[in-house]
C-alpha positions as CSV (number, residue, x, y, z in Angstrom):
1,X,0.0,-0.1,0.2
2,X,1.3,3.5,-1.1
3,X,2.0,6.4,1.3
4,X,-1.1,8.1,-0.4
5,X,-3.6,5.1,0.7
6,X,-2.2,4.7,3.9
7,X,-2.9,8.4,4.9
8,X,-6.2,8.0,3.1
9,X,-7.4,4.9,5.4
10,X,-6.0,6.8,8.6
11,X,-8.4,9.9,7.7
12,X,-11.1,7.7,7.2
13,X,-10.7,5.6,10.1
14,X,-10.9,8.8,12.2
15,X,-14.1,10.0,10.5
16,X,-15.8,6.5,10.5
17,X,-16.2,6.6,14.4
18,X,-19.0,9.5,14.2
19,X,-19.8,9.5,10.6
20,X,-23.2,8.2,11.3
21,X,-24.0,11.0,13.6
22,X,-23.5,14.0,11.0
23,X,-26.6,16.1,10.6
24,X,-26.0,16.6,7.1
25,X,-25.2,13.1,6.1
26,X,-28.5,12.0,7.5
27,X,-30.9,14.6,6.7
28,X,-34.1,12.8,5.2
29,X,-35.2,15.8,2.7
30,X,-31.6,15.5,1.0
31,X,-31.8,11.7,0.8
32,X,-35.0,11.7,-0.5
33,X,-34.3,14.1,-3.4
34,X,-31.3,11.9,-4.2
35,X,-33.3,8.9,-4.3
36,X,-36.1,10.4,-6.3
37,X,-33.7,11.6,-8.8
38,X,-32.8,8.1,-9.5
39,X,-36.0,6.9,-10.5
40,X,-35.2,3.5,-8.9
41,X,-37.3,0.2,-10.1
42,X,-37.7,-3.0,-8.4
43,X,-35.6,-5.1,-11.2
44,X,-32.7,-2.3,-10.8
45,X,-29.0,-3.2,-10.2
46,X,-27.4,-0.5,-8.6
47,X,-23.8,0.7,-7.7
48,X,-23.3,3.3,-4.9
49,X,-20.0,5.0,-5.4
50,X,-18.0,6.2,-2.2
51,X,-20.9,4.5,-0.2
52,X,-19.1,5.0,3.1
53,X,-21.2,3.6,6.0
54,X,-23.9,3.1,3.4
55,X,-26.4,5.8,4.5
56,X,-27.5,6.4,0.7
57,X,-27.4,2.8,0.0
58,X,-29.8,1.8,2.7
59,X,-32.2,4.5,1.5
60,X,-32.0,3.1,-2.0
61,X,-32.1,-0.6,-1.2
62,X,-35.9,-1.2,-0.3
63,X,-36.7,0.2,-4.2
64,X,-34.1,-2.2,-6.2
65,X,-33.3,-5.8,-6.6
66,X,-29.8,-5.4,-5.5
67,X,-27.4,-2.6,-4.5
68,X,-23.6,-2.8,-4.2
69,X,-21.6,-0.1,-1.9
70,X,-18.2,0.6,-3.3
71,X,-15.6,2.7,-0.9
72,X,-11.8,2.8,-0.4
73,X,-12.2,2.7,3.4
74,X,-12.3,-0.6,5.2
75,X,-13.3,1.5,8.3
76,X,-16.1,3.0,6.9
77,X,-17.5,-0.4,5.5
78,X,-17.3,-1.8,8.8
79,X,-19.7,0.7,10.1
80,X,-22.3,-0.6,7.2
81,X,-25.0,-3.1,7.3
82,X,-24.6,-6.4,5.4
83,X,-28.3,-7.8,4.7
84,X,-30.8,-8.6,2.4
85,X,-30.0,-7.2,-0.9
86,X,-27.1,-5.1,0.2
87,X,-23.6,-5.9,-0.8
88,X,-20.3,-4.1,-0.1
89,X,-16.8,-4.2,-1.8
90,X,-13.5,-2.2,-0.8
91,X,-12.3,-0.8,-4.1
92,X,-11.5,2.5,-5.9
93,X,-13.9,3.4,-8.6
94,X,-10.9,4.3,-10.7
95,X,-9.6,0.9,-10.8
96,X,-12.0,-1.2,-13.4
97,X,-13.5,-3.9,-11.4
98,X,-16.9,-4.8,-12.8
99,X,-17.9,-5.8,-16.4
100,X,-19.1,-3.3,-19.1
101,X,-22.9,-2.5,-18.9
102,X,-24.1,-4.1,-15.9
103,X,-25.7,-1.5,-13.8
104,X,-29.0,0.2,-14.1
105,X,-28.2,3.0,-11.7
106,X,-24.6,4.3,-10.5
107,X,-25.3,6.8,-7.6
108,X,-22.6,8.9,-6.0
109,X,-23.5,11.5,-3.2
110,X,-20.6,13.5,-1.8
111,X,-17.8,11.2,-2.8
112,X,-16.4,13.2,-5.9
113,X,-14.7,15.9,-4.2
114,X,-12.5,13.5,-2.3
115,X,-11.3,11.9,-5.9
116,X,-8.5,14.5,-6.1
117,X,-6.2,12.7,-8.9
118,X,-7.9,11.4,-12.3
119,X,-11.3,12.6,-11.4
120,X,-12.3,12.1,-15.1
121,X,-11.5,8.4,-14.8
122,X,-14.1,7.8,-11.8
123,X,-16.6,9.5,-14.3
124,X,-15.6,7.5,-17.2
125,X,-15.9,4.3,-15.1
126,X,-19.4,4.9,-13.9
127,X,-20.1,5.4,-17.7
128,X,-18.7,2.3,-18.7
129,X,-20.4,-0.2,-16.4
130,X,-23.8,1.4,-16.8
131,X,-26.2,-0.1,-19.2
132,X,-27.4,1.8,-22.3
133,X,-30.1,4.0,-20.9
134,X,-28.7,3.6,-17.7
135,X,-28.5,6.6,-15.2
136,X,-25.7,8.3,-13.2
137,X,-26.8,10.3,-10.2
138,X,-24.1,12.6,-9.0
139,X,-24.7,14.9,-5.9
140,X,-22.1,17.2,-4.3
141,X,-22.2,20.2,-1.8
142,X,-21.5,23.4,-3.6
143,X,-20.7,27.2,-2.7
144,X,-24.1,28.9,-2.5
145,X,-22.8,31.5,-5.2
146,X,-19.4,32.3,-6.9
147,X,-18.8,35.2,-4.6
148,X,-18.0,32.9,-1.7
149,X,-16.2,30.0,-3.5
150,X,-12.8,31.3,-2.3
151,X,-13.9,31.5,1.2
152,X,-15.5,28.0,0.9
153,X,-12.0,26.6,-0.4
154,X,-10.1,28.3,2.4
155,X,-12.4,26.8,5.0
156,X,-12.2,23.3,3.6
157,X,-8.3,23.7,3.5
158,X,-8.3,23.3,7.3
159,X,-10.5,20.3,7.3
160,X,-9.4,17.9,4.1
161,X,-7.9,17.9,1.0
162,X,-10.7,18.3,-1.6
163,X,-12.0,19.5,-4.9
164,X,-14.5,22.5,-4.8
165,X,-17.0,22.0,-7.7
166,X,-19.5,24.2,-9.1
167,X,-22.6,22.9,-11.0
168,X,-21.0,23.5,-14.2
169,X,-17.8,21.7,-13.7
170,X,-19.7,18.4,-12.7
171,X,-21.9,18.8,-15.8
172,X,-19.0,19.5,-18.1
173,X,-17.2,16.0,-16.7
174,X,-20.4,13.9,-17.3
175,X,-20.6,15.4,-20.8
176,X,-17.1,14.7,-21.6
177,X,-17.8,11.1,-20.3
178,X,-20.5,10.5,-22.9
179,X,-23.6,11.3,-20.8
180,X,-26.6,12.8,-22.4
181,X,-30.0,14.2,-21.6
182,X,-28.4,15.7,-18.3
183,X,-30.4,17.4,-15.8
184,X,-29.5,19.6,-12.9
185,X,-31.5,20.4,-9.7
186,X,-30.4,21.9,-6.2
187,X,-31.2,21.2,-2.8
188,X,-31.0,23.6,0.0
189,X,-30.3,21.8,3.7
190,X,-31.7,24.9,6.0
191,X,-30.0,25.3,9.2
192,X,-27.1,23.0,9.3
193,X,-25.1,22.9,12.5
194,X,-21.7,24.0,12.0
195,X,-20.9,22.4,15.6
196,X,-22.3,19.3,14.8
197,X,-20.5,19.1,11.3
198,X,-17.0,20.1,13.3
199,X,-17.6,17.7,16.5
200,X,-18.4,14.7,14.2
201,X,-15.5,15.4,11.9
202,X,-12.6,13.8,13.9
203,X,-10.6,16.9,13.6
204,X,-8.3,18.3,16.3
205,X,-10.0,20.7,18.6
206,X,-7.7,23.6,17.6
207,X,-8.8,23.1,13.9
208,X,-12.4,22.9,14.9
209,X,-12.2,26.1,16.8
210,X,-10.2,27.9,13.5
211,X,-13.2,26.9,11.3
212,X,-15.9,27.8,13.5
213,X,-14.1,31.2,14.0
214,X,-13.7,31.7,10.3
215,X,-17.5,31.4,10.0
216,X,-18.6,33.8,12.7
217,X,-16.0,36.2,11.6
218,X,-17.0,36.0,7.9
219,X,-17.6,38.9,5.6
220,X,-21.2,40.0,5.5
221,X,-21.7,38.7,2.1
222,X,-20.6,35.1,3.2
223,X,-23.0,35.4,6.1
224,X,-25.9,36.4,4.0
225,X,-25.1,33.9,0.8
226,X,-25.3,31.2,3.8
227,X,-28.4,32.7,5.7
228,X,-26.2,32.4,8.8
229,X,-27.6,32.4,12.5
230,X,-25.8,32.2,15.7
231,X,-28.0,30.5,18.2
232,X,-27.2,29.6,21.6
233,X,-23.5,29.2,20.7
234,X,-24.0,27.2,17.6
235,X,-23.5,28.5,14.1
236,X,-26.5,27.5,11.6
237,X,-26.1,27.7,7.8
238,X,-28.0,26.8,4.9
239,X,-26.0,24.3,2.8
240,X,-26.5,24.3,-1.1
241,X,-26.3,20.7,-3.0
242,X,-26.3,20.0,-6.5
243,X,-27.9,16.8,-8.0
244,X,-27.1,15.9,-11.6
245,X,-28.5,13.3,-13.6
246,X,-27.0,11.9,-16.8
247,X,-28.2,9.0,-19.2
248,X,-25.8,6.5,-20.9
């Protein structure tokens, strides 16, 4: 195992411990928005890329024939639940593993911002393993507008290594991979607790405090964009997500 993969596993081992307690990850309306975008059927075979602890997978499972969760982290997969029509594979989506044209749907919620290198390979692989007419449902958190993108990047630099996407970036990646009939929607999660996000992050307290300070001391345009409220020592913000669906 190379040094980068070792560091990745350490990162996810820490995060896995409290991942299922994250407010944003479990917010029902966001989960429902992703599930509804997939138009899942009872005969479908589905792949959930970057499944983590399987939160999205468990939401989809009752609607389909079988679903497979794919993730690079053994620690995250150990917090998932193997039963009924649910299966899990420790694998990187950039490394071909499945046969061509086998899945009816491929889903990736909040996974692609972690694919720092060769991101296009991950999108290409999602296209390759889909059946003709199959759909790729891709969802990511995005800055609420272009004005705050720089602030968004600076905050996340303290938390993790990641890519910051705008909707047009994701749409262009899907187009290049060959997807057609691409449609985009957004979902705004109101009043997400910054305290919950930081306390369940596994970050050292010093970093948590710095990120919290960056929120409450942010410029007015940032606070307005996030509809920020400070209530009983917590910082509540509205988080914007994009959901993009492309067809093979």
